C-alpha positions in Angstrom: -245.3 26.4 36.0 -244.6 30.0 34.9 -241.5 30.0 37.2 -240.2 26.9 35.5 -240.8 28.4 32.0 -239.1 31.6 33.1 -236.2 29.6 34.5 -235.8 27.7 31.3 -235.9 30.9 29.3 -233.2 32.5 31.4 -231.1 29.3 31.2 -231.5 29.3 27.4 -230.6 32.9 27.2 -227.4 32.4 29.3 -226.5 29.3 27.1 -227.0 31.3 23.9 -224.8 34.2 25.3 -222.1 31.7 26.3 -222.0 30.2 22.8 -222.0 33.6 21.3 -218.9 34.6 23.4 -217.2 31.3 22.5 -217.9 31.9 18.8 -216.5 35.4 19.1 -213.3 34.2 20.7 -213.0 31.5 18.1 -213.3 33.9 15.3 -210.7 36.3 16.8 -208.2 33.4 17.6 -208.6 31.3 14.4 -209.8 33.9 11.9 -206.3 35.4 11.1 -204.8 31.9 10.5 -207.7 30.9 8.2 -207.3 34.1 6.3 -203.5 33.5 5.9 -204.3 29.9 4.7 -206.8 31.2 2.2 -204.4 33.8 0.9 -201.6 31.3 0.5 -203.9 29.2 -1.7 -204.9 32.0 -4.0 -203.3 32.5 -7.4 -201.7 35.6 -8.7 -204.7 36.4 -10.9 -207.2 36.3 -8.0 -207.9 39.5 -6.2 -207.3 39.1 -2.4 -208.8 42.5 -1.5 -212.4 41.8 -2.6 -215.2 43.4 -0.6 -216.6 41.5 1.2 -213.6 39.3 1.8 -213.7 35.9 0.2 -212.2 33.1 2.3 -212.6 30.3 -0.3 -210.1 30.6 -3.2 -211.7 30.4 -6.6 -208.9 28.4 -8.1 -206.8 26.9 -5.2 -203.1 26.4 -6.0 -200.0 25.3 -4.1 -197.8 27.4 -6.4 -197.1 30.0 -3.7 -195.4 27.4 -1.5 -193.1 26.3 -4.3 -192.3 29.9 -5.0 -191.3 30.4 -1.3 -189.0 27.4 -1.6 -187.5 28.9 -4.8 -186.8 32.3 -3.2 -185.4 31.2 0.1 -184.1 27.8 1.4 -187.2 27.4 3.5 -186.7 23.7 4.2 -183.2 24.2 5.4 -184.4 26.9 7.7 -187.2 24.6 8.9 -184.7 21.9 9.6 -182.7 24.3 11.7 -185.8 25.3 13.6 -186.7 21.6 14.1 -183.2 20.9 15.5 -183.5 23.8 18.0 -187.1 22.9 19.0 -186.4 19.2 19.5 -183.3 20.0 21.6 -185.3 22.6 23.6 -188.0 20.0 24.3 -185.5 17.4 25.4 -183.6 19.8 27.7 -186.7 21.3 29.2 -188.4 18.0 29.8 -185.3 16.5 31.4 -184.1 19.5 33.3 -187.5 20.8 34.4 -188.7 17.4 35.6 -185.5 16.8 37.6 -185.6 20.3 39.1 -189.3 20.1 39.8 -189.0 16.8 41.5 -186.2 18.0 43.7 -188.2 21.1 44.7 -191.3 19.2 45.4 -190.2 15.9 47.0 -186.7 16.2 48.3 -185.7 18.0 51.5 -182.5 20.0 51.4 -181.2 23.3 52.7 -182.2 26.3 50.6 -185.2 24.6 48.9 -187.5 27.6 49.5 -184.9 30.0 48.3 -184.4 27.9 45.1 -188.1 27.9 44.5 -188.3 31.7 45.0 -185.4 32.1 42.6 -187.4 30.4 39.8 -190.4 32.6 40.6 -188.3 35.7 40.4 -186.8 34.5 37.1 -190.3 34.8 35.6 -190.4 38.5 36.4 -187.2 39.3 34.5 -187.9 40.4 30.9 -185.8 39.0 28.1 -184.8 42.4 26.8 -183.0 43.2 30.1 -180.7 40.2 29.9 -180.3 39.6 26.2 -177.0 41.6 26.1 -175.6 39.5 28.9 -176.7 36.4 27.1 -175.0 37.5 23.9 -171.7 38.4 25.7 -171.8 35.0 27.4 -172.3 33.2 24.2 -169.4 35.2 22.6 -167.1 34.4 25.6 -168.0 30.7 25.1 -167.3 31.0 21.4 -170.7 29.8 20.6 -172.0 32.7 18.6 -173.5 31.9 15.2 -174.3 28.3 16.2 -177.5 26.5 16.9 -176.2 25.6 20.4 -176.2 29.3 21.3 -179.9 29.5 20.2 -180.8 26.5 22.4 -178.7 27.2 25.5 -180.4 30.2 27.1 -183.9 28.5 27.0 -182.8 25.0 27.7 -184.5 25.0 31.1 -187.3 27.5 31.5 -188.3 28.7 34.9 -192.0 28.4 34.1 -191.6 24.7 33.2 -189.7 24.0 36.4 -192.6 25.5 38.4 -195.2 23.5 36.4 -193.3 20.3 37.1 -192.9 21.2 40.8 -196.6 21.7 41.2 -197.4 18.4 39.4 -195.0 16.4 41.5 -196.3 18.1 44.7 -199.8 16.7 44.0 -198.6 13.1 44.2 -199.6 11.7 47.6 -196.7 11.1 49.9 -198.1 7.7 50.9 -197.3 6.3 47.5 -193.6 7.3 47.8 -193.5 6.1 51.4 -194.7 2.7 50.3 -192.0 2.6 47.6 -189.4 3.7 50.2 -190.3 0.9 52.5 -189.9 -1.5 49.6 -186.3 -0.3 49.2 -186.7 2.1 46.3 -184.1 4.8 46.1 -184.6 8.4 44.9 -184.0 7.6 41.2 -186.4 4.6 41.2 -189.1 6.7 42.9 -188.6 9.5 40.3 -188.6 7.2 37.3 -191.2 4.7 38.3 -193.6 6.7 40.5 -193.1 10.4 39.7 -192.8 10.6 36.0 -195.7 8.2 35.1 -198.0 10.3 37.3 -197.1 13.6 35.6 -197.2 12.7 31.9 -199.9 15.3 31.3 -197.7 18.1 32.6 -194.7 16.8 30.7 -196.8 17.1 27.5 -197.6 20.7 28.5 -193.9 21.4 29.0 -193.1 19.8 25.7 -195.6 21.9 23.9 -194.5 25.1 25.6 -190.9 24.4 24.9 -191.5 23.5 21.2 -193.6 26.5 20.6 -191.2 28.9 22.4 -188.2 27.6 20.4 -190.0 27.4 17.1 -191.5 30.9 17.3 -188.5 32.6 18.8 -187.3 35.5 16.6 -185.4 38.1 18.5 -182.7 35.9 20.1 -181.9 33.9 16.9 -181.8 37.1 15.0 -179.2 38.5 17.4 -176.9 35.5 17.9 -177.0 34.1 14.3 -175.1 35.9 11.5 -174.6 33.1 8.9 -177.6 32.5 6.7 -176.9 28.7 6.7 -177.8 28.7 10.4 -180.9 30.8 10.2 -184.1 29.4 11.8 -187.4 29.6 10.0 -188.6 32.8 11.7 -185.4 34.7 10.8 -185.5 33.4 7.2 -189.2 34.3 6.8 -188.4 37.8 8.0 -186.2 38.2 4.9 -189.1 36.9 2.8 -191.5 39.5 4.3 -189.1 42.4 3.9 -188.2 41.6 0.3 -191.6 40.5 -1.1 -194.0 42.4 1.2 -195.9 43.6 -1.9 -196.9 40.0 -2.6 -198.9 38.9 0.5 -199.5 35.5 -1.0 -195.8 34.5 -0.5 -195.9 35.9 3.1 -199.0 34.0 3.8 -197.5 30.8 2.5 -194.4 31.3 4.6 -196.6 31.9 7.7 -198.5 28.7 7.1 -195.3 26.7 6.7 -194.2 28.1 10.1 -197.4 27.4 11.9 -198.1 23.9 10.5 -195.7 22.0 12.8 -197.2 23.6 15.9 -200.7 22.5 14.8 -199.5 19.0 14.2 -197.7 18.8 17.5 -200.6 20.0 19.5 -203.0 17.6 17.7 -200.7 14.7 18.7 -200.4 15.8 22.3 -203.8 17.3 23.0 -204.9 14.1 24.8 -202.3 14.7 27.4 -202.5 18.5 27.4 -206.0 18.4 28.9 -205.2 15.9 31.6 -204.0 18.5 34.1 -207.0 18.3 36.4 -206.4 14.8 37.6 -202.6 15.0 37.6 -200.9 13.2 40.5 -204.1 11.4 41.6 -203.8 7.8 42.9 -205.1 5.4 40.2 -206.5 2.2 41.5 
């Protein structure tokens, strides 16, 4: 009896510690965003440096968001970012799924070398190749265009490897049965492969959208005309010019983060399906 009580006590202590750690991680991860959201809703007459900090605004207002739109063409910048992000999602989903399927299911000379090349590409930092990317875009006469922003990240090596692993988990018996029925490579890819890896496709879409939407360094280098600025580049101007008014900076940050939250909320059902990816469903 005493052993059972002691065991329950230890289990309760471990459970409490687990929840405490999870709560700490949640505060660290979500706390800054909540503070930015709170700051963006505070009026100019409200002190944002109170001690202790006050998360709930006394008189919430959306005026800071309209002020951001008055100072910079934030919605034009957001539209440019949306174009880049959507194009990046399409190219990554199509290109990574095709390349991943070829690496996982097709037999051809040099397949191992091709897979190793994608792994090695993950080890190359962006800063070491960004000059070569810029000169390439200039040689193609694509500088100062949104195409130049999309092109270098149109098929990311990480996404190819994710799709390769997802396709590799599909049992070969399923494709062998389709092959006996006369299905060609494209039919097996479209009717068997893709439906079985929808969860990983959602992960690739989220990663591609986030990477394109949050990218700052490459658009800053390749874009020179303000009409083509993405949201991150445009908000940098807001931060540099009006850094004494953190309410505007906070409002711009919330505008930039909101689409990512919406996209993840729409795709989270597929995002967490990775454990059973590729399993045979009866």
